[in-house]
MIDOSE-1310 file (N, C-alpha, C; in nm, 2 decimals, decimal comma, always signed):
residues 247
xxxx	+1,34/-9,85/-2,96/+1,44/-9,89/-2,86/+1,39/-10,01/-2,80; +1,26/-10,02/-2,75/+1,20/-10,14/-2,68/+1,19/-10,25/-2,78; +1,17/-10,24/-2,91/+1,16/-10,33/-3,00/+1,30/-10,40/-3,02; +1,41/-10,32/-3,02/+1,54/-10,36/-3,02/+1,58/-10,45/-2,89
xxxx	+1,54/-10,41/-2,79/+1,57/-10,48/-2,66/+1,49/-10,62/-2,66; +1,37/-10,61/-2,71/+1,27/-10,74/-2,72/+1,35/-10,84/-2,80; +1,39/-10,78/-2,93/+1,45/-10,88/-3,02/+1,58/-10,96/-2,95; +1,65/-10,87/-2,89/+1,79/-10,93/-2,85/+1,78/-10,98/-2,73
xxxx	+1,67/-10,97/-2,66/+1,64/-11,05/-2,53/+1,56/-11,19/-2,56; +1,53/-11,21/-2,70/+1,46/-11,32/-2,72/+1,54/-11,44/-2,70; +1,48/-11,55/-2,63/+1,55/-11,67/-2,61/+1,61/-11,74/-2,75; +1,53/-11,74/-2,86/+1,58/-11,79/-2,98/+1,70/-11,71/-3,03
xxxx	+1,69/-11,59/-3,03/+1,79/-11,49/-3,08/+1,93/-11,50/-3,01; +1,91/-11,50/-2,86/+2,02/-11,52/-2,77/+2,10/-11,65/-2,78; +2,02/-11,77/-2,81/+2,07/-11,91/-2,83/+2,16/-11,89/-2,93; +2,11/-11,84/-3,05/+2,21/-11,86/-3,18/+2,33/-11,74/-3,13
xxxx	+2,32/-11,63/-3,10/+2,42/-11,53/-3,06/+2,52/-11,60/-2,97; +2,48/-11,67/-2,86/+2,57/-11,72/-2,77/+2,66/-11,81/-2,83; +2,59/-11,91/-2,91/+2,67/-12,00/-2,98/+2,78/-11,95/-3,08; +2,76/-11,84/-3,13/+2,89/-11,77/-3,21/+2,98/-11,71/-3,12
xxxx	+2,95/-11,68/-3,00/+3,03/-11,59/-2,91/+3,12/-11,70/-2,82; +3,08/-11,80/-2,82/+3,14/-11,90/-2,72/+3,28/-11,92/-2,75; +3,31/-11,96/-2,87/+3,45/-11,99/-2,93/+3,54/-11,86/-2,89; +3,49/-11,75/-2,92/+3,58/-11,64/-2,91/+3,62/-11,60/-2,76
xxxx	+3,51/-11,61/-2,67/+3,53/-11,59/-2,53/+3,62/-11,71/-2,49; +3,61/-11,82/-2,54/+3,68/-11,94/-2,48/+3,83/-11,94/-2,51; +3,87/-11,90/-2,65/+4,01/-11,88/-2,67/+4,08/-11,76/-2,61; +4,00/-11,66/-2,59/+4,06/-11,54/-2,55/+4,08/-11,56/-2,40
xxxx	+3,99/-11,62/-2,33/+4,01/-11,66/-2,19/+4,12/-11,76/-2,15; +4,15/-11,85/-2,26/+4,26/-11,94/-2,23/+4,39/-11,87/-2,25; +4,39/-11,78/-2,35/+4,53/-11,72/-2,37/+4,56/-11,61/-2,26; +4,47/-11,54/-2,21/+4,47/-11,45/-2,09/+4,51/-11,52/-1,98
xxxx	+4,44/-11,63/-1,94/+4,47/-11,72/-1,83/+4,62/-11,76/-1,82; +4,66/-11,82/-1,93/+4,79/-11,88/-1,95/+4,90/-11,77/-1,92; +4,87/-11,66/-1,97/+4,96/-11,54/-1,95/+4,96/-11,51/-1,80; +4,84/-11,49/-1,75/+4,83/-11,46/-1,60/+4,90/-11,55/-1,51
xxxx	+4,88/-11,70/-1,54/+4,96/-11,80/-1,46/+5,10/-11,80/-1,48; +5,15/-11,76/-1,60/+5,29/-11,76/-1,61/+5,35/-11,65/-1,54; +5,30/-11,53/-1,56/+5,34/-11,41/-1,48/+5,34/-11,42/-1,33; +5,22/-11,48/-1,30/+5,19/-11,50/-1,14/+5,28/-11,61/-1,06
xxxx	+5,30/-11,71/-1,15/+5,37/-11,83/-1,07/+5,50/-11,83/-1,12; +5,54/-11,78/-1,21/+5,69/-11,80/-1,27/+5,76/-11,67/-1,27; +5,71/-11,56/-1,34/+5,78/-11,45/-1,37/+5,79/-11,35/-1,25; +5,68/-11,35/-1,17/+5,68/-11,24/-1,06/+5,77/-11,28/-0,94
xxxx	+5,84/-11,21/-0,88/+5,93/-11,24/-0,76/+5,85/-11,28/-0,65; +5,92/-11,35/-0,55/+5,86/-11,38/-0,42/+5,84/-11,27/-0,34; +5,74/-11,26/-0,26/+5,73/-11,16/-0,17/+5,82/-11,14/-0,06; +5,86/-11,04/+0,00/+5,97/-11,02/+0,09/+5,94/-11,09/+0,23
xxxx	+5,81/-11,08/+0,26/+5,75/-11,15/+0,38/+5,69/-11,27/+0,39; +5,62/-11,30/+0,26/+5,53/-11,41/+0,24/+5,60/-11,52/+0,17; +5,72/-11,48/+0,10/+5,79/-11,57/+0,02/+5,70/-11,61/-0,11; +5,69/-11,75/-0,12/+5,61/-11,78/-0,25/+5,47/-11,81/-0,20
xxxx	+5,43/-11,80/-0,09/+5,29/-11,83/-0,04/+5,20/-11,73/-0,09; +5,24/-11,59/-0,13/+5,15/-11,49/-0,17/+5,08/-11,53/-0,30; +5,15/-11,63/-0,37/+5,11/-11,65/-0,51/+4,96/-11,69/-0,52; +4,90/-11,76/-0,41/+4,77/-11,80/-0,42/+4,69/-11,70/-0,43
xxxx	+4,72/-11,55/-0,41/+4,65/-11,45/-0,43/+4,60/-11,43/-0,58; +4,68/-11,48/-0,68/+4,64/-11,48/-0,81/+4,53/-11,54/-0,85; +4,47/-11,64/-0,76/+4,37/-11,71/-0,78/+4,25/-11,66/-0,67; +4,30/-11,64/-0,56/+4,20/-11,61/-0,44/+4,13/-11,48/-0,46
xxxx	+4,22/-11,39/-0,50/+4,16/-11,23/-0,50/+4,06/-11,23/-0,62; +4,11/-11,27/-0,75/+4,00/-11,27/-0,85/+3,88/-11,34/-0,83; +3,90/-11,47/-0,75/+3,78/-11,53/-0,72/+3,69/-11,47/-0,62; +3,75/-11,39/-0,54/+3,66/-11,30/-0,44/+3,59/-11,20/-0,52
xxxx	+3,66/-11,14/-0,60/+3,59/-11,03/-0,68/+3,48/-11,10/-0,75; +3,51/-11,19/-0,82/+3,39/-11,26/-0,90/+3,29/-11,30/-0,83; +3,31/-11,36/-0,69/+3,19/-11,38/-0,61/+3,11/-11,27/-0,59; +3,15/-11,15/-0,57/+3,06/-11,03/-0,55/+3,01/-10,98/-0,69
xxxx	+3,10/-10,99/-0,79/+3,04/-10,94/-0,93/+2,92/-11,03/-0,98; +2,94/-11,15/-0,97/+2,84/-11,25/-1,03/+2,71/-11,24/-0,94; +2,72/-11,21/-0,81/+2,60/-11,20/-0,74/+2,53/-11,09/-0,77; +2,59/-10,95/-0,80/+2,53/-10,83/-0,85/+2,46/-10,87/-0,99
xxxx	+2,53/-10,95/-1,07/+2,48/-10,96/-1,20/+2,35/-11,05/-1,19; +2,36/-11,15/-1,10/+2,25/-11,24/-1,07/+2,12/-11,16/-1,01; +2,15/-11,06/-0,91/+2,04/-10,99/-0,85/+1,97/-10,91/-0,95; +2,05/-10,82/-1,03/+2,01/-10,73/-1,12/+1,93/-10,81/-1,22
xxxx	+1,98/-10,92/-1,28/+1,91/-11,00/-1,38/+1,77/-11,05/-1,32; +1,78/-11,10/-1,19/+1,66/-11,13/-1,13/+1,56/-11,04/-1,10; +1,61/-10,91/-1,07/+1,51/-10,79/-1,05/+1,44/-10,75/-1,20; +1,53/-10,76/-1,30/+1,47/-10,73/-1,42/+1,36/-10,82/-1,46
xxxx	+1,38/-10,97/-1,44/+1,29/-11,07/-1,47/+1,17/-11,04/-1,38; +1,19/-11,01/-1,25/+1,08/-10,98/-1,16/+0,99/-10,87/-1,21; +1,04/-10,76/-1,24/+0,97/-10,64/-1,26/+0,91/-10,64/-1,41; +0,99/-10,67/-1,51/+0,96/-10,66/-1,66/+0,94/-10,81/-1,73
xxxx	+0,95/-10,90/-1,64/+0,93/-11,05/-1,66/+0,98/-11,08/-1,82; +1,12/-11,05/-1,82/+1,20/-11,09/-1,94/+1,25/-11,22/-1,94; +1,22/-11,31/-2,01/+1,26/-11,47/-1,99/+1,42/-11,46/-1,98; +1,49/-11,40/-2,06/+1,62/-11,41/-2,08/+1,69/-11,37/-1,93
xxxx	+1,64/-11,26/-1,86/+1,69/-11,22/-1,74/+1,69/-11,34/-1,65; +1,57/-11,41/-1,65/+1,57/-11,53/-1,54/+1,65/-11,63/-1,58; +1,68/-11,64/-1,71/+1,77/-11,75/-1,74/+1,91/-11,73/-1,70; +1,96/-11,60/-1,73/+2,11/-11,54/-1,68/+2,10/-11,55/-1,52
xxxx	+2,01/-11,53/-1,45/+2,02/-11,52/-1,31/+2,02/-11,67/-1,26; +1,94/-11,77/-1,32/+1,95/-11,91/-1,28/+2,09/-11,96/-1,31; +2,14/-11,92/-1,44/+2,26/-11,98/-1,49/+2,39/-11,93/-1,42; +2,37/-11,80/-1,36/+2,49/-11,75/-1,27/+2,50/-11,81/-1,16
xxxx	+2,39/-11,85/-1,08/+2,41/-11,89/-0,94/+2,51/-12,00/-0,92; +2,50/-12,11/-1,00/+2,62/-12,22/-0,97/+2,76/-12,16/-0,99; +2,77/-12,08/-1,09/+2,90/-12,03/-1,13/+2,96/-11,94/-1,01; +2,86/-11,84/-0,96/+2,90/-11,77/-0,86/+2,93/-11,84/-0,73
xxxx	+2,85/-11,94/-0,70/+2,88/-12,03/-0,58/+3,02/-12,10/-0,60; +3,05/-12,14/-0,71/+3,18/-12,21/-0,73/+3,31/-12,11/-0,71; +3,28/-11,99/-0,75/+3,38/-11,88/-0,74/+3,39/-11,85/-0,58; +3,29/-11,85/-0,51/+3,28/-11,80/-0,37/+3,34/-11,93/-0,29
xxxx	+3,32/-12,05/-0,33/+3,38/-12,16/-0,25/+3,54/-12,16/-0,29; +3,56/-12,12/-0,42/+3,71/-12,13/-0,45/+3,79/-12,02/-0,36; +3,73/-11,89/-0,34/+3,77/-11,79/-0,26/+3,79/-11,84/-0,12; +3,69/-11,89/-0,07/+3,71/-11,96/+0,08/+3,82/-12,05/+0,10
xxxx	+3,82/-12,14/+0,00/+3,92/-12,24/+0,01/+4,06/-12,20/+0,01; +4,08/-12,12/-0,11/+4,21/-12,07/-0,12/+4,26/-11,96/+0,00; +4,16/-11,89/+0,04/+4,16/-11,81/+0,17/+4,22/-11,89/+0,29; +4,16/-12,01/+0,30/+4,21/-12,09/+0,42/+4,36/-12,15/+0,38
xxxx	+4,37/-12,19/+0,26/+4,50/-12,25/+0,24/+4,61/-12,12/+0,25; +4,58/-12,00/+0,23/+4,68/-11,89/+0,27/+4,68/-11,88/+0,42; +4,56/-11,88/+0,48/+4,55/-11,85/+0,62/+4,63/-11,93/+0,72; +4,63/-12,06/+0,69/+4,70/-12,16/+0,78/+4,85/-12,11/+0,80
xxxx	+4,92/-12,09/+0,69/+5,08/-12,06/+0,72/+5,09/-11,90/+0,77; +5,00/-11,83/+0,72/+5,00/-11,69/+0,76/+4,94/-11,65/+0,89; +4,82/-11,71/+0,93/+4,75/-11,68/+1,06/+4,78/-11,79/+1,15; +4,83/-11,90/+1,11/+4,82/-12,02/+1,20/+4,70/-12,09/+1,22
xxxx	+4,58/-12,06/+1,13/+4,46/-12,12/+1,14/+4,39/-12,13/+1,00; +4,32/-12,25/+0,99/+4,25/-12,26/+0,85/+4,13/-12,16/+0,84; +4,07/-12,12/+0,97/+3,95/-12,03/+0,94/+3,94/-11,95/+1,08; +3,92/-11,83/+1,06/+3,88/-11,74/+1,18/+3,76/-11,67/+1,15
xxxx	+3,68/-11,63/+1,25/+3,55/-11,57/+1,24/+3,57/-11,43/+1,23; +3,65/-11,39/+1,11/+3,69/-11,27/+1,07/+3,55/-11,20/+0,99; +3,54/-11,08/+0,99/+3,42/-11,01/+0,94/+3,41/-11,05/+0,78; +3,53/-11,03/+0,73/+3,50/-11,05/+0,57/+3,50/-11,20/+0,54
xxxx	+3,56/-11,29/+0,62/+3,56/-11,44/+0,59/+3,41/-11,47/+0,64; +3,35/-11,43/+0,73/+3,22/-11,46/+0,77/+3,12/-11,41/+0,67; +3,13/-11,30/+0,63/+3,03/-11,24/+0,52/+3,04/-11,31/+0,39; +3,17/-11,34/+0,36/+3,19/-11,42/+0,23/+3,12/-11,57/+0,25
xxxx	+3,12/-11,62/+0,36/+3,06/-11,74/+0,38/+2,90/-11,73/+0,38; +2,86/-11,62/+0,41/+2,71/-11,58/+0,40/+2,67/-11,57/+0,26; +2,76/-11,52/+0,19/+2,73/-11,51/+0,04/+2,72/-11,64/-0,03; +2,80/-11,75/+0,02/+2,81/-11,89/-0,03/+2,66/-11,92/+0,00
xxxx	+2,62/-11,91/+0,12/+2,49/-11,96/+0,16/+2,38/-11,89/+0,09; +2,39/-11,77/+0,04/+2,27/-11,71/-0,03/+2,27/-11,77/-0,19; +2,40/-11,79/-0,24/+2,40/-11,86/-0,36/+2,34/-11,99/-0,36; +2,37/-12,08/-0,25/+2,30/-12,20/-0,23/+2,16/-12,19/-0,22
xxxx	+2,11/-12,09/-0,15/+1,96/-12,07/-0,12/+1,90/-12,05/-0,26; +1,97/-11,97/-0,34/+1,90/-11,93/-0,47/+1,90/-12,06/-0,57; +2,03/-12,14/-0,57/+2,02/-12,27/-0,63/+1,91/-12,36/-0,60; +1,89/-12,37/-0,45/+1,78/-12,45/-0,39/+1,65/-12,42/-0,43
xxxx	+1,63/-12,31/-0,44/+1,49/-12,25/-0,48/+1,46/-12,27/-0,63; +1,57/-12,26/-0,72/+1,55/-12,29/-0,85/+1,52/-12,44/-0,88; +1,58/-12,52/-0,79/+1,56/-12,66/-0,81/+1,44/-12,73/-0,74; +1,40/-12,66/-0,63/+1,31/-12,72/-0,56/+1,15/-12,69/-0,62
xxxx	+1,15/-12,57/-0,70/+1,02/-12,54/-0,75/+1,00/-12,59/-0,88; +0,90/-12,67/-0,92/+0,90/-12,71/-1,05/+0,87/-12,60/-1,16; +0,77/-12,52/-1,13/+0,74/-12,40/-1,21/+0,86/-12,31/-1,22; +0,91/-12,27/-1,35/+1,02/-12,21/-1,37/+1,01/-12,04/-1,33
xxxx	+0,89/-12,00/-1,38/+0,85/-11,87/-1,34/+0,83/-11,84/-1,19; +0,76/-11,93/-1,12/+0,76/-11,92/-0,97/+0,89/-11,91/-0,90; +0,98/-12,02/-0,96/+1,12/-12,04/-0,92/+1,19/-11,91/-0,93; +1,19/-11,85/-1,05/+1,26/-11,74/-1,08/+1,22/-11,62/-0,99
xxxx	+1,09/-11,60/-0,96/+1,04/-11,49/-0,88/+1,10/-11,50/-0,73; +1,08/-11,63/-0,69/+1,13/-11,66/-0,54/+1,28/-11,64/-0,53; +1,35/-11,69/-0,63/+1,50/-11,67/-0,62/+1,53/-11,52/-0,63; +1,46/-11,45/-0,72/+1,50/-11,31/-0,72/+1,49/-11,24/-0,61
xxxx	+1,37/-11,25/-0,55/+1,35/-11,19/-0,42/+1,46/-11,22/-0,32; +1,50/-11,34/-0,30/+1,62/-11,37/-0,22/+1,74/-11,31/-0,26; +1,77/-11,31/-0,38/+1,90/-11,24/-0,45/+1,90/-11,10/-0,41; +1,79/-11,03/-0,43/+1,77/-10,90/-0,41/+1,79/-10,85/-0,26
xxxx	+1,73/-10,94/-0,16/+1,74/-10,91/-0,02/+1,89/-10,95/+0,02; +1,96/-11,04/-0,04/+2,10/-11,07/-0,02/+2,21/-10,96/-0,07; +2,16/-10,87/-0,15/+2,25/-10,76/-0,19/+2,31/-10,69/-0,09; +2,24/-10,66/+0,03/+2,30/-10,59/+0,14/+2,43/-10,66/+0,19
xxxx	+2,45/-10,78/+0,15/+2,57/-10,83/+0,20/+2,70/-10,78/+0,13; +2,68/-10,74/-0,01/+2,79/-10,72/-0,09/+2,87/-10,61/-0,05; +2,81/-10,47/+0,00/+2,90/-10,38/+0,07/+2,95/-10,43/+0,21; +2,88/-10,51/+0,26/+2,94/-10,56/+0,41/+3,07/-10,62/+0,38
xxxx	+3,08/-10,73/+0,27/+3,21/-10,78/+0,24/+3,31/-10,68/+0,20; +3,27/-10,60/+0,11/+3,37/-10,49/+0,05/+3,43/-10,39/+0,17; +3,35/-10,34/+0,26/+3,39/-10,25/+0,35/+3,42/-10,31/+0,48; +3,41/-10,44/+0,50/+3,42/-10,51/+0,64/+3,57/-10,48/+0,69
xxxx	+3,67/-10,47/+0,61/+3,81/-10,44/+0,66/+3,82/-10,30/+0,71; +3,74/-10,21/+0,68/+3,73/-10,06/+0,71/+3,64/-10,05/+0,82; +3,52/-10,12/+0,84/+3,44/-10,09/+0,93/+3,47/-10,17/+1,07; +3,53/-10,29/+1,06/+3,58/-10,35/+1,17/+3,73/-10,37/+1,17
xxxx	+3,78/-10,41/+1,29/+3,90/-10,44/+1,32/+3,95/-10,59/+1,28; +3,98/-10,62/+1,16/+3,98/-10,77/+1,11/+4,13/-10,81/+1,08; +4,14/-10,93/+1,07/+4,27/-11,00/+1,03/+4,31/-10,97/+0,89; +4,20/-10,98/+0,81/+4,21/-10,97/+0,67/+4,27/-10,82/+0,65
xxxx	+4,36/-10,84/+0,55/+4,42/-10,72/+0,50/+4,34/-10,62/+0,41; +4,36/-10,49/+0,42/+4,28/-10,40/+0,36/+4,30/-10,39/+0,21; +4,23/-10,31/+0,14/+4,24/-10,29/-0,01/+4,39/-10,26/-0,04; +4,43/-10,31/-0,15/+4,58/-10,28/-0,20/+4,56/-10,22/-0,35
xxxx	+4,44/-10,24/-0,41/+4,43/-10,20/-0,55/+4,31/-10,09/-0,56; +4,19/-10,15/-0,51/+4,08/-10,05/-0,53/+4,08/-9,94/-0,42; +4,16/-9,86/-0,42/+4,16/-9,74/-0,33/+4,21/-9,62/-0,40; +4,18/-9,50/-0,34/+4,20/-9,37/-0,40/+4,34/-9,34/-0,42
xxxx	+4,43/-9,38/-0,34/+4,58/-9,36/-0,35/+4,63/-9,46/-0,45; +4,76/-9,46/-0,48/+4,83/-9,57/-0,55/+4,82/-9,70/-0,51; +4,79/-9,79/-0,59/+4,79/-9,94/-0,53/+4,93/-9,96/-0,48; +4,92/-10,03/-0,34/+5,04/-10,06/-0,27/+5,08/-10,21/-0,29
xxxx	+5,10/-10,23/-0,43/+5,14/-10,37/-0,48/+5,23/-10,33/-0,60; +5,33/-10,41/-0,60/+5,44/-10,39/-0,72/+5,39/-10,43/-0,85; +5,42/-10,35/-0,95/+5,36/-10,36/-1,07/+5,39/-10,51/-1,13; +5,50/-10,57/-1,09/+5,53/-10,72/-1,15/+5,43/-10,81/-1,07
xxxx	+5,37/-10,77/-0,97/+5,26/-10,85/-0,91/+5,12/-10,81/-0,95; +5,11/-10,69/-0,98/+4,97/-10,62/-1,01/+4,93/-10,67/-1,15; +5,02/-10,68/-1,26/+5,00/-10,72/-1,38/+4,94/-10,86/-1,40; +4,99/-10,95/-1,35/+4,93/-11,09/-1,36/+4,81/-11,09/-1,27
xxxx	+4,79/-11,02/-1,16/+4,67/-11,02/-1,09/+4,55/-10,96/-1,17; +4,57/-10,86/-1,24/+4,47/-10,80/-1,32/+4,44/-10,89/-1,45; +4,56/-10,96/-1,51/+4,53/-11,07/-1,61/+4,45/-11,17/-1,56; +4,46/-11,23/-1,44/+4,39/-11,33/-1,39/+4,24/-11,27/-1,37
xxxx	+4,21/-11,16/-1,33/+4,09/-11,10/-1,31/+4,02/-11,09/-1,43; +4,08/-11,06/-1,55/+4,03/-11,04/-1,68/+3,99/-11,20/-1,72; +4,08/-11,28/-1,70/+4,06/-11,41/-1,74/+3,93/-11,48/-1,66; +3,93/-11,45/-1,53/+3,81/-11,50/-1,47/+3,68/-11,44/-1,51
xxxx	+3,69/-11,31/-1,54/+3,56/-11,27/-1,61/+3,52/-11,33/-1,74; +3,62/-11,35/-1,82/+3,60/-11,42/-1,94/+3,54/-11,55/-1,92; +3,59/-11,62/-1,83/+3,57/-11,75/-1,80/+3,41/-11,75/-1,76; +3,37/-11,66/-1,67/+3,24/-11,65/-1,63/+3,14/-11,63/-1,76
xxxx	+3,19/-11,54/-1,83/+3,09/-11,51/-1,97/+3,07/-11,64/-2,05; +3,21/-11,72/-2,06/+3,19/-11,83/-2,14/+3,11/-11,94/-2,08; +3,11/-11,95/-1,94/+3,04/-12,06/-1,89/+2,89/-12,02/-1,88; +2,86/-11,90/-1,86/+2,73/-11,85/-1,83/+2,66/-11,85/-1,97
xxxx	+2,72/-11,83/-2,08/+2,67/-11,84/-2,22/+2,63/-11,99/-2,24; +2,72/-12,08/-2,21/+2,70/-12,23/-2,22/+2,57/-12,27/-2,13; +2,58/-12,25/-2,01/+2,48/-12,28/-1,92/+2,34/-12,22/-1,96; +2,33/-12,09/-2,03/+2,22/-12,03/-2,06/+2,15/-12,08/-2,17
xxxx	+2,24/-12,15/-2,26/+2,19/-12,22/-2,37/+2,11/-12,34/-2,34; +2,17/-12,41/-2,24/+2,10/-12,53/-2,20/+1,99/-12,51/-2,12; +1,99/-12,39/-2,03/+1,88/-12,34/-1,97/+1,75/-12,31/-2,06; +1,79/-12,24/-2,16/+1,69/-12,20/-2,27/+1,62/-12,33/-2,32
xxxx	+1,70/-12,42/-2,37/+1,65/-12,53/-2,44/+1,56/-12,61/-2,34; +1,59/-12,61/-2,21/+1,49/-12,67/-2,11/+1,37/-12,59/-2,09; +1,37/-12,46/-2,09/+1,26/-12,40/-2,06/+1,18/-12,37/-2,19; +1,23/-12,37/-2,29/+1,16/-12,35/-2,43/+1,16/-12,51/-2,50
xxxx	+1,15/-12,60/-2,44/+1,16/-12,72/-2,51/+1,02/-12,76/-2,59; +0,93/-12,69/-2,57/+0,79/-12,71/-2,64/+0,78/-12,61/-2,75; +0,88/-12,53/-2,78/+0,87/-12,42/-2,87/+0,91/-12,49/-2,99; +0,85/-12,43/-3,11/+0,88/-12,49/-3,23/+1,02/-12,47/-3,28
xxxx	+1,09/-12,37/-3,25/+1,23/-12,36/-3,28/+1,33/-12,45/-3,23; +1,29/-12,49/-3,08/+1,37/-12,59/-3,02/+1,34/-12,72/-3,06; +1,22/-12,74/-3,11/+1,19/-12,87/-3,14/+1,27/-12,90/-3,28; +1,28/-12,80/-3,36/+1,36/-12,80/-3,49/+1,50/-12,82/-3,48
xxxx	+1,55/-12,76/-3,37/+1,69/-12,78/-3,35/+1,72/-12,92/-3,30; +1,64/-12,96/-3,21/+1,65/-13,11/-3,15/+1,63/-13,21/-3,30; +1,55/-13,18/-3,38/+1,52/-13,25/-3,50/+1,63/-13,26/-3,59; +1,70/-13,14/-3,60/+1,82/-13,15/-3,69/+1,95/-13,21/-3,64
xxx	+1,95/-13,21/-3,51/+2,06/-13,27/-3,43/+2,05/-13,42/-3,43; +1,92/-13,47/-3,44/+1,90/-13,62/-3,45/+1,92/-13,68/-3,57; +1,93/-13,60/-3,69/+1,94/-13,64/-3,82/+2,07/-13,67/-3,86
């Protein structure tokens, strides 16, 4: 089992595997995202209270979900790299940080665009909004550490510690609407009772959630390949690849 994990976590093996997987994830992501956008922006009916303004949720909600999901992936990968010193785990953690920061920023911006007509303000110091903003700062801190420290192994350890400490913010984001009296609406899908959202709106929302996850996998594979080449640039197999591309 350990030999199997070592083989499949080898940068050389992963680089080749990622290259084969990227087209599959790319086309699948495109098809599902187009379907989600069509059903969300065209086929689904307007909300009886919010009109067409609610349609921003088809981007905002999946982006917010991804901001937390990617942070957990980054923290777990960082922890694995910190404890077991697996190079690929460090690569995945470093590659995930900019993508997670982008999704977090997108969630905050789309939330502000929705909040202005609904709440009458671009920003309020709501518990969920504030904790999501803190999440963005955590991402930026990880990115800054990875960029500021020249030694990649030291940078990975430092950013892993920060990511693991920041995990405490994830349940705060998720449960903030239950723990405090906030303007942000509560859960409509991830609750024990039946989701309080019509099926015509639920389907495109779930399609967009799947598309965003596929997009993350697509981009992290591409970014990880670049990161592997940078970290393993002195390895014989990388030099061979670069040699072949120059021919």
